[in-house]
N, C-alpha and C positions, 0 to 999 in steps of 0.2 A: 178368699177361701178357694183352694184348688177344686176344679171340677174334673173328675176322672175322664168322662167321655169327651169333654172338650179337649183336654190335653192329649188323650190317646189318639183321637181322630186327627188332630193337628200334626202330631208327631208322625203318624202313619202317612199323612199327605206329604210331609217333608221327605220321608224315606222313599215314597212312591215316585217323587220327582227325580230322585237319583236313578231309579230303574228306568223311568221314562227317558231320561237323557241318554242312558246306555242304549236303549232300543233305537232311539233316533240316530245315534252315532253309527249304528250298524245298518241303517237304511230301512228300518221297519216302521215307517212313518204312520201308516194307518193303524197298526196295532198299538203303537205308542200313544197315539191320540185317543183311541178308544179307552185304553187303560187309564191314562192320566185324567181323562174326563170323569170317569166313574170314581176313581180312588180319591181325587181331591174334592169331589162333590159331597162325600160323606161328611167331612169336617165342615164344609160350608153350610150344609143343612143343619148340622148340630149347632153351629154358631147362630144361625137364624132362629132356631128353636129357643135359644136363650132369651130372645127378645119377642117371643110370641105374645100376642095380645089376648090370648085365652088358652085354657088348658087344651081345648080341642085343636087349636092352631099348633100348640106345642107338639101334640101327638102326631098331627099330620106331618110336621117337619121331620120328626124322628122316624116316622114310617118311611118317608122319602129317603132319609139317610140309610135306613136298613135295606131298602131296595137297591140303593147305589152300592152298598157293601156286598150284597149278593151278586150284583153285576161284576164288581171287582173280583170277587172270588172266581167267577166264571173266567174272566180274562187271565187270572193267575193260573188256573187249571190249564187253559189253552196254551199259555206261554211257558209251561213247565217242560221245556225241551232244552237240550244241551246248546243248541245254536242261539238261543235267546238269553241264556243265563251266563253272566260273567262271574258273579260272586254267589256261590251256592249258599253261604251263610246268610247273606242279605236277602236272598230270595226265600229261604226258609223262614226268616223273620217275617216277611210280608205274608206268607201263607199262614203262619201261626197267628199273627196279629189280626188278620182279617177274620179268622174264626172267632177270636175273642171279641172283636168289635161287633160282629153279628150277634153273639150271645148277649152282650151288654145292651145293645140297641133293642133287641127283642124283649129283654127283661124290662127295660124302661117303658116300652109300649104297653106291656102287660100290666105293670104296676100303675102306670098313669091312667090306663083305662079303668082299673079298679077304683082308683081315687076319684075319677070323674063321676062314677056312679054313686059315690057317697054323698 
């Protein structure tokens, strides 16, 4: 059974790697490293949440993923400059997708917390 957040966060990480490689090829090593660390951590934490040993552990992992998503959004805002962007369509995809990931992750946290109280 497909899991939307697992699939979306993995696909986002794959696309982020392309942008990371572009940044590195232009010599922006520190920015590239900061961006790729945050952007790939989203999916890694979502994946860890799938094997959580409790509902509280699941929520904690999803909260970390949401924080990494917000950090990624910060890096994308900072990198939204002509000298960093090679493919405007790809960059727009990353900006739109991170907004969607943040919304989904926040929704998961809210609904999981409600379910935990039941």
